[in-house]
C-alpha positions as CSV (number, residue, x, y, z in Angstrom):
1,M,-119.2,17.2,-64.7
2,I,-116.0,15.4,-63.6
3,T,-116.4,11.9,-62.2
4,I,-114.2,8.9,-61.3
5,D,-115.2,5.5,-62.6
6,G,-115.3,3.4,-59.4
7,G,-114.4,0.2,-61.3
8,T,-111.4,1.5,-63.2
9,G,-110.3,4.7,-61.5
10,V,-110.5,6.6,-64.8
11,I,-111.3,10.3,-64.6
12,L,-114.1,11.3,-66.8
13,N,-115.4,14.7,-67.9
14,N,-119.0,14.4,-69.1
15,G,-118.4,10.7,-69.8
16,V,-115.2,11.3,-71.8
17,E,-111.9,9.9,-70.5
18,V,-109.6,12.7,-69.3
19,A,-107.0,10.6,-67.4
20,S,-106.5,6.9,-67.1
21,P,-103.8,4.9,-65.3
22,K,-100.5,5.3,-67.1
23,M,-97.6,2.9,-67.4
24,V,-94.0,3.3,-68.6
25,D,-91.6,0.4,-68.6
26,H,-88.1,0.0,-70.0
27,W,-86.3,-3.1,-71.1
28,R,-82.9,-3.7,-72.7
29,M,-81.1,-6.5,-74.5
30,T,-78.5,-7.9,-72.1
31,S,-76.0,-9.1,-74.7
32,D,-75.2,-9.1,-78.4
33,T,-77.2,-11.5,-80.7
34,T,-75.2,-14.2,-82.4
35,A,-73.6,-12.8,-85.6
36,G,-75.5,-13.8,-88.7
37,Q,-78.3,-15.6,-86.8
38,D,-81.9,-14.7,-87.7
39,G,-84.6,-15.5,-85.1
40,V,-86.4,-14.4,-82.0
41,I,-84.6,-12.0,-79.7
42,S,-84.8,-13.5,-76.3
43,N,-82.2,-11.7,-74.1
44,W,-84.4,-9.0,-72.6
45,A,-84.2,-7.7,-69.0
46,Q,-86.1,-4.9,-67.3
47,V,-83.9,-2.0,-66.4
48,S,-83.2,-2.1,-62.7
49,T,-84.6,0.7,-60.5
50,S,-82.0,0.0,-57.8
51,N,-78.9,1.2,-59.7
52,H,-80.0,2.8,-63.0
53,L,-83.0,4.8,-61.7
54,P,-85.1,4.7,-64.9
55,G,-88.4,6.5,-65.0
56,R,-91.0,3.8,-64.4
57,I,-94.7,4.4,-63.8
58,G,-97.4,1.9,-62.9
59,S,-97.4,-1.9,-63.6
60,S,-94.6,-3.7,-65.4
61,M,-94.6,-5.8,-68.5
62,S,-93.6,-9.4,-68.2
63,V,-91.4,-11.4,-70.6
64,S,-91.4,-15.1,-70.8
65,S,-89.6,-17.1,-73.6
66,H,-89.1,-13.8,-75.5
67,I,-92.9,-12.9,-75.5
68,F,-93.9,-9.6,-73.9
69,T,-97.2,-9.6,-72.0
70,F,-99.1,-6.5,-71.0
71,P,-100.3,-5.9,-67.4
72,T,-103.6,-4.3,-68.4
73,T,-105.7,-3.5,-71.5
74,G,-105.2,-0.1,-73.1
75,I,-103.6,1.7,-75.9
76,Y,-99.8,1.3,-75.8
77,D,-96.8,2.9,-77.6
78,I,-94.0,0.4,-78.2
79,T,-90.8,2.3,-79.0
80,A,-87.5,0.4,-79.7
81,S,-84.0,1.6,-80.4
82,L,-81.9,-1.1,-81.9
83,A,-78.1,-0.9,-82.3
84,F,-77.0,-2.8,-85.5
85,F,-73.4,-3.8,-86.2
86,I,-72.6,-4.8,-89.8
87,G,-69.2,-6.5,-89.7
88,T,-67.2,-7.5,-92.8
89,S,-70.0,-9.0,-94.9
90,N,-71.5,-5.9,-96.6
91,D,-75.1,-6.5,-95.4
92,T,-77.3,-4.3,-97.6
93,I,-80.4,-5.0,-95.4
94,A,-80.6,-6.1,-91.9
95,Q,-84.0,-5.9,-90.1
96,V,-85.9,-6.6,-87.0
97,W,-89.6,-7.3,-87.0
98,L,-92.1,-6.5,-84.3
99,K,-94.5,-9.4,-84.3
100,V,-97.9,-9.1,-82.6
101,S,-100.5,-11.7,-81.8
102,Y,-104.2,-10.8,-81.4
103,D,-105.3,-14.3,-80.6
104,G,-102.4,-15.5,-78.3
105,T,-101.1,-18.0,-81.0
106,N,-100.6,-16.5,-84.4
107,Y,-98.1,-13.6,-84.8
108,N,-98.0,-11.0,-87.7
109,E,-95.3,-8.5,-88.6
110,V,-96.5,-5.0,-87.8
111,A,-93.4,-2.9,-87.8
112,S,-89.8,-3.1,-89.0
113,W,-86.5,-1.6,-87.9
114,R,-84.1,-1.7,-91.0
115,T,-80.6,-0.7,-91.8
116,G,-78.0,-1.8,-94.4
117,E,-74.7,-0.8,-95.8
118,A,-72.4,-2.0,-98.6
119,S,-69.4,-1.3,-96.4
120,D,-67.7,-3.0,-93.5
121,S,-67.7,-2.2,-89.7
122,I,-70.8,0.0,-89.7
123,H,-72.6,0.8,-86.4
124,Q,-76.1,2.3,-86.7
125,T,-79.0,2.7,-84.2
126,V,-82.5,2.7,-85.6
127,T,-85.6,3.8,-83.7
128,N,-89.2,3.1,-84.6
129,N,-92.5,2.7,-82.8
130,Y,-95.8,1.1,-83.0
131,I,-99.1,2.0,-81.4
132,L,-101.0,-1.1,-80.2
133,D,-104.6,-1.5,-79.0
134,V,-104.4,-4.2,-76.2
135,T,-108.0,-5.4,-75.9
136,N,-107.1,-8.6,-74.1
137,T,-103.9,-9.2,-72.1
138,S,-104.2,-13.0,-72.6
139,N,-104.2,-12.7,-76.4
140,V,-102.4,-9.5,-77.4
141,K,-98.7,-10.0,-77.0
142,F,-95.5,-9.2,-79.0
143,Y,-91.9,-10.1,-79.6
144,F,-89.0,-9.1,-81.8
145,E,-87.3,-11.2,-84.5
146,S,-84.2,-10.5,-86.5
147,D,-84.2,-11.2,-90.2
148,S,-81.7,-11.0,-93.2
149,F,-78.6,-10.8,-91.0
150,A,-75.5,-11.5,-93.0
151,G,-72.7,-13.6,-91.5
152,T,-71.2,-10.8,-89.3
153,T,-74.3,-8.7,-88.6
154,E,-75.7,-8.6,-85.1
155,L,-77.7,-6.5,-82.7
156,R,-75.6,-5.0,-79.9
157,G,-76.8,-5.3,-76.2
158,T,-75.4,-5.1,-72.7
159,S,-76.9,-5.3,-69.3
160,D,-74.9,-2.2,-68.2
161,L,-76.6,0.4,-70.4
162,G,-79.2,1.0,-73.0
163,V,-77.7,-0.1,-76.4
164,S,-80.7,-1.9,-77.8
165,C,-83.8,-1.3,-75.8
166,V,-87.6,-1.0,-75.8
167,T,-89.9,1.4,-73.9
168,I,-93.5,0.5,-73.5
169,T,-95.9,3.3,-72.6
170,R,-99.6,3.0,-71.8
171,L,-101.3,6.0,-73.4
172,G,-104.9,5.4,-72.3
173,D,-107.8,3.1,-72.2
174,T,-108.8,1.0,-75.2
């Protein structure tokens, strides 16, 4: 028997979720990070629907002081593609951490995007994802932080196109 939960709008088949509200949201870094600087990545902007026409479904994420906040609870896929540039300093490992909080205060490393090269002037894009169960939108949040960047290593970004970007997709209910 197919029913619709009046409180959530979720479609159920014999009590099992068949279709819940979906969400897809796309963000990009608006500029390069400072070469050699490790720390939080704070230059994120949602891709504009007025001139870039990205596919967007449902509610939007919000970002304040580099922290991403979810619009509703659920199971989410966080997929980021990060464009590293290793300049003249032979950086054998450069990485970006995805840090998640489950209590709204303390953040733990849960995924890593890594690259490295013992050569100069290397460009490389690295993609990874993390599936996150958002049980409380006030407490479960995330941000990205660079680590181990040598003096001329940076992440590339621009407001004009997706160089380093993140797509957040709501897969279903928690």
